[in-house]
N, C-alpha and C positions, 0 to 999 in steps of 0.2 A: 089647524087644518086650513088649507087655502080655500077662499071662496070660489064657488063654481063660476061666477061671472064677475070679471073684474069691472065691468061697466055698471054694475049695480051700485047704487050710491050707498055709502056707509051710513049706518044708523047711529046716531049719536045718542048715547044713553042720557036719560033724563035724570038729572040730579035730584036726589031726594034729600030729605033733611038729614038722614042718618048716614050718608055716604062718606063724609070726611072722617068720622070716628072709625068706620070699618077699615078704611085705607090706612089710618094710623095704626090700627091693631095688627093688620096683615103685613105691614112693612118689615118688622124684625124677624117674624117667622119666615117670611120669604127670603130674607137675607140668610137666615140660619139654614134654610133648606138649600139655598144656592151654595152656601159654604159647605154644607154637608155633602151636597151632590158633588161639589168640586173635590172635596176630600175623598169621597168615595171613588170618583173618577181617577184622582191622582193615585189613590191606594191601589185601585184596579190596575192602572197603568204600571205602577211600581211592582205589583205582584206579578203582572204579566211579564214585565221585563226580567224580574228575578226568575220567573218560571222558564223564560226563554234561555236565560243565562245558565240556569240549572240543567235544562235540557241539553244545551250545547256542551256543558261540562260533562254531563253523563255520557253524551255521544262521544266526546273526546276521550273520556276514560274508557268507554267501551271499545273505541277504536284502538286506544293504546293497549288495552287488555287483550284485544284480538291480535294485535301485532305481536305483543309479548308472548301470547299463547302460541302464535305461529312460530315465533323465534324459538320458544321453549320446545315446541314439538320438533322443530328442525334440529335444535341442539340435542334433544333426546334421541332423535333418529341418528344423528351423527355419532352421539355417544354409544348408542347400540351398535352402530357399524364398527366404530373403533373397538368396542368391547368384543364384538365377534371376531374382528381381525386379531386382536390380542389373544383371544382364546384359541384361534387357529394357530397363531404363532407359538403360543404356549404349548399347544398339543404337539407341534412340530419339534419344539425344544425338548419337551418331555420324551418324545420318541427318540430324538438324537441322544439325549442323556441316557435313556435306557440302553440304546445301542452302544454308547460309550462305556457304560458300566459293564455290559456284557463283554465288550472287547477288552476292557481293563481286567475283568475276571479271567478271560481267556489268556491274556498276556501274563497275569500273575501265575496262573496254572502252568503255562509254558515255561516261565522263568523258574518256577519251582522244579519242574521236570528237568530242565537243563541243569539247574544247580544240583539236583539229586544225581543226574547222569554224570556230571563232572566229579561229584563226590565219590560216586561208585567207581568211576574210572581211576581216580586218584588212589582210592583204597585198594583197588586191584593192583595198581603199580606198586604200592607199598607191600602188598602181600607177595608179589613176584620178587621184589628186591629182598625181602626177608627169606624167602625160600631159596633164592640164589645164594645168599650169604651162608645159610645152613649147609647147602650142597658143597660149596667151596671149602667149608671147614671140615666136613665129614669125609668127602671123597678126595679132594686134592690138598687139603691143608693149606690153602692159599689165604693167608690172613689179610694181606693188603686188599685183595678183591672183596673179601667179606666185609672189611671195614668200609670200603667205598660203597658197597651195596647198602649197608646200614645207614651210612651218612645220606645216601640218596633217599632212603625211606623216611628218615627224619626230616629232610627238607620238604618232601611232599606233604608230610603231616603238618608241618609248620604253616603251609599255605592254607590249609583248611580252617585254622583258627577256631576249632570247636573244643569245648571243655571235655567232651566224652572221649577225645583222643589223648588226653593227658596221661592216663595209665600206660598206654602203648608207647608214648614218647619217653616216659620214664624208664620203661623196660629196655627200649632201644638205647637210650643214653647209658644205662647200666652195662649192657653188653658191649657197647663201644668202649667204655672205660676199661673193661676187662681185656678186650682184644688189644687195645693200645698199650696195656701194661705188659704184654708178652714180649719176650726177647725176639729181636728181629732175625729172621733166617732168610737169607737171600737165595731162595730156591731157584728163581729164574737165572740169577747170575751163576750159581753153581752148575746148573744144567747147561748153560751156554759154554762155560769153561770145559766141561766134560765133552761137549760136542766138538769143540776146537781140538781137544786132544785126540778124539776119535778120528777126525778128518786128517790129522797130521801123522797118523800111524804108518800109512803107506809110504811116507817119505823118510821115516827113521831108518838109519843104516843098521844092519845086523852085524854083530861082533864076529860071527863065524866067517863072513865074507871079506872081512877087512874093510878098511875105509878107502873108498875110491879116491884117487889122486887127481886133482884137477890140473891137467897139463896145458891148459889153454894159455895161461900167462907165461909159463916157462917156454912154450913153443914160440910165442910172440917175441920173447927176449932172445931166443936162440936164432931166430931168423935175422936179427940185426947184427949178429956176430959174424966174423969171417968163417970161411969153410973149414979151416983147420981147427978152430976152436969148437965148432959144432961137432966135428968128427971126434975130437978128444972128449967132449961131453958125453957123446953117445957111448964111447968105449967105457968111460967111467961108470955110466949107469948099468951097463951090462956086467961089469965086474962087481958092482954092489949087489946085483941080484944073485950072484953066486954064493953069497954069504948071508946067513939068517941068524939073528941073535934073538933068543927067547928066554923069558924068565920062567922058572919052575917052582918059585916059592908061593904060588897062588894057584887056585883051581883053574883047570883048563876051561876054555870057553866051550860051551856045548856045541857040538858039530851038528849041523842040519843038512839033510839032503837038499839038492837044488829046488825040489818042489815043495819042501816043507815050510819054507819061509812064508808062502801065501797063507797056509793054514794057521801058522803062528800068529800072523797079523790079524786074521779073521777071529781067532779065538780070543785075542786080546781085545778086539772091538766088542765081542760078545760080553766079556767080563765088564767092560766099561758101560755097556748098555744095561746090563743087569744092575750095576751100581746106580745108574740113572733111574731105573724103575724103583729101586729101593729108596731113592731120594724122594720121589713123588709119593710113595706109600709111607714115608717117614720110618723106614726100617733101619735103625741106626746100626745094628750088628751086621746085617747083610751089606749095607753101604760101605762100612769100613773094611770088612773082610774082602770084598771084591776089589777095592782100591789097593789094599795091601798085596793081594795076589798080582795085580797089574804092575805094581812097583817092583815086585820080585822078578817078574818076567822081563821088565825093562832092564833091570840091573844084570840079569843073567844072559839074555839073548841079544841085547842091543849094545851098540858101541857107547859106553858111558862117557867117553871123551867128547862125544858130539854135543854141540850146544843145544840142538833141538831135543835130544834125549834128556839132557840135564833139565831143560825147561819143562818138559813133560813130567819128569819125576818131581820137580819142585811144586808144580801145580797139583799133582796127586797128593803130595804130603800135606799141602795146605788144606785141601778138601777133606782129607782124613781127620784132621783136627777139628773140623766143623761139627757143631752140634745141630742135628736136624730133628731129633726126637723131642719136640716140645709138646707138652700136654695142652691140647687146645680145649677151650671151654665150649659148652654147647649153648644154644640159643633157646633154651626151654622157657625162660621168663618171657622173652619177646613173643614166641609162638603161642604161649598160654594167653597172654594179653590180647593177641590178635584173634584167637578163637573166641575169647569172651566178648570182644567187640563185635564179631560177626554174629554171635548168638543174640546179642542185644539188638542189633539192627534187624535181624530176622523176626524177632518178637514184635517189633513195631509194625 
C-alpha cells in the first residue's frame, strides 16, 4: 500500500541481532511462493486460454450445428415439398391410369361386341348360303348354284377359325363331295337351245304351202340378158307350170287351211314350252314325250328338205337323248350341324 505522504521520511528499521537468520529462513519460502504464484498465474492463464478456446470451439460448433440445422430444416422442407409434388403427380398418374384402364375395358368390350357382331353376321351369311343351296336343289335342281352356295358358306366359315365350326365345315365338305360326284346336266344350255328352237318356229316353212322360190337372183340375171332371151325364159316358165309331177309312193302332206298354220306353230311352241317346264321339274317322261311329239309335227307339217327344219329336228333329237332325271342328294347333314351350332350359341 502506497504511503499517504511521499514527503514523509522513510523509517529505516533498526537491525536486531536476529535479523540475518530470519532473512535467510524466509528467502527460499519466498522464492517458492513466488514460483508457486507464478505457476498458479500461468496455470490460470493457461486454463483461461483453454476455456476461451473451448468456448470459441463450442460457439463455432453451435454455429455450425445451427447452420446445419437450418440447412436440414430447409432440406426437409424441400423434401416435403418434393414429396407433396410427387404425391400430387402420383395421384394424377393414378387417375389417368384408372381412366386408361376404364377406356381399355371399354375398348375390349367394344372389340368383343364387334367380333361377336362380325361372327353373327358371318354365321347368318353361312345360314343363308346353306338355305339357298337347299332351295336350289329341291325346287330347281340347280346343282352348280348349290355347289357355289356351299363353297361360299365354307369360305365364310374358314375365316372365323373357330374349333366349334369344324363339325359344320365337315358336313358342308361331305355334301360338296356328294354334289360334285353327280353327273353333269347342262340345264341352262338345254333350256337355251329349246328357246332358240321356239323362236325359229315362225320362220320354218310349212310343207302344205310348198317352198317359196327366191327369184331375186334369177331376176337380176335375166335383166342382164337380151330381150329375146328374157321373153323365151318367161315362156318356158309358163310352160313348166302347166305340168306337175308328184310321187304317190308315200303319204300325202297334211293339208292345212290358210289360217291353220298360225295355230299349228303356236301349238308346237306350247309343246316345247311344256318340255322346258318338264326340264326344270326334272320330269324325264314328260320332257321326252313332248320333244317326240314336236319332232313328229316337224316331220309331218313342215318342209323336211329345209335346212332350218333339219337343224331343229337334229336339236330336238339330241335333247331327247339327254338324261335330266338325276337323283339329287339332300343337305340334311349340313342343316343338322347348323341347327346344333345355333342351339349351342343360344345356350351360351
